[in-house]
C-alpha positions, 0 to 999 in steps of 0.5 A, a space after each residue: 729453306 724451311 722455318 726451322 733450319 732458318 731458325 738453327 741456323 741463326 743460332 749457329 751463326 751466332 756460334 760462329 760469330 765467338 769466333 770475332 774477339 769482339 763479340 767473343 770478349 762482350 757477353 752483352 754483344 753475343 747476347 744482342 748478337 745471337 737475338 741478331 742473327 736469329 731474327 735475321 736469319 727469319 725475317 726475310 720470310 715475314 712477307 709470310 703475313 702475305 698469306 693472310 690477304 689471300 694466296 695470289 699476293 702470296 705467291 707474287 711476293 713470297 720471296 720476292 722483295 723481302 729476298 732482294 738486294 735491298 731488302 737484305 741490306 734493309 734487314 741487317 740495318 733495321 735490325 741491329 738498329 732496334 737491337 741497338 736501342 736496347 744495348 746501344 753499349 755494345 759495338 753497332 757495326 759488328 752487331 751489325 755485321 753478324 745481323 746482316 750476315 745472317 739475313 744474307 745466308 738466308 737468302 743465299 740458301 733458299 737460292 737452290 731450292 726448287 721455288 728459288 728467290 728473286 733475290 738478284 731485284 732490282 736489276 732483274 724479277 728473274 726467279 732463282 731456283 738451282 733445284 739441288 737441295 730440299 726446302 727441308 733437307 734433314 741432313 742440314 737440319 741435324 748438322 745445325 743441331 748437333 752443333 747446338 747441342 755440342 755448344 750445349 754440353 761444352 764444345 767451342 761453337 766459333 770451331 764446331 761450326 766452322 768445322 760443320 759449316 765447310 762440312 755442308 758446303 761439301 755436301 752442296 758442292 756433292 748435290 750440286 754435281 749429281 745434279 750437273 749428272 742429271 741434266 747430263 742423263 736427261 738430255 742423252 735421254 731426250 736429246 731436244 731438252 731445252 729446260 729441266 728443271 728438278 727437285 729433290 727430294 727426301 730421299 739423297 737418290 731420289 728426285 721430281 724433274 720436269 723437260 720441257 722440248 720445243 713440243 711437247 713437257 715431260 714429268 720424271 722421276 730419277 732414282 739411283 741415277 735411272 730416269 723414268 717419264 710418269 707422265 707427258 703433255 704436249 706443249 700447246 700454246 695458249 689460245 687467242 679468244 675472249 675466254 682467255 683475256 678475261 682468264 689473264 686478268 684475274 689476280 689469282 691467274 696472274 699470280 701463278 704465272 709470274 711464278 710458274 715457268 712450266 706449265 700445262 693448261 686445260 679448258 673445260 666447257 660447262 653448262 653455265 660457265 667454263 673453266 681454265 685451268 693451268 696446272 705447274 708440273 714440277 711439284 707432282 706428289 703421287 700421281 696429282 699435281 698439287 700447285 695449280 691455279 683456276 678461273 670460271 667463267 660464265 657465259 656473261 663473260 664474268 669470272 664467277 670463282 678464282 682459286 691458285 696455291 697448293 691443293 691436294 684433292 679435286 674435292 679440295 679444289 672446288 671447295 676453295 672455287 665455292 663456299 655452298 653455292 657462293 663463288 669465293 
């Protein structure tokens, strides 16, 4: 989920924690739990700081180790321990329990969007991306804000958020059933489909899909249950060539391939260099595919420039690849 939703979830979980008698009967413990759930609900995304290093590092590691099984356990213990140093009189186990729950909820809800997480590391590095809740879902966010407002004006926070989370669970079931129906429709429309990546949008009835068959990639939209194919690409394996071997050694290409399961590639030869481009097919925006990895290799088989990340125009991509006449 997005940062804003994770933060309001942290506040909501503190409200839910008032159902715990130890928390509701101890104002100091409640305040400690409030701090713990707010920090805990955002802690796994502290790896966003990796963007300061470079996009390749961020893409390779974001929602990776910080969302893993050991990290979920460690975040809860670390945050609760630090808070407990400032308020040693409160019950540590209740503080840790609600803080750890907030961390778990963060990682759990992230698996339902199209980006996903490596939540089962170290058992597997596979990305878990169920793709039926948008990264920012206005309904989920609004329900949390409404609950917080109700709490401020006097509603019982425990009961309020218990009801809200019951509604959200029903909403998740609804979205899951919608995705299931979309998958069924696609298999009927393209019988040899082997893989489907779904990306819900802010519109409840509008989804983006990327479809893989043994020979082709299809990119489409599903609106009101009706599928429309908007792009079609031949599924062509990468050739065996020195250019490909060199490109695979580049950190930006490597990071992209470690994350993207459905992509196409294209290679372009110019007078002074050859460009290899990988394009993720899951995130089509209007007529553009914004998540890419590009490497440029000169005639001496040296990497002169590369980039991976989200970019929304060819002009901006070229600016990322070059500053003046110097490669970046």
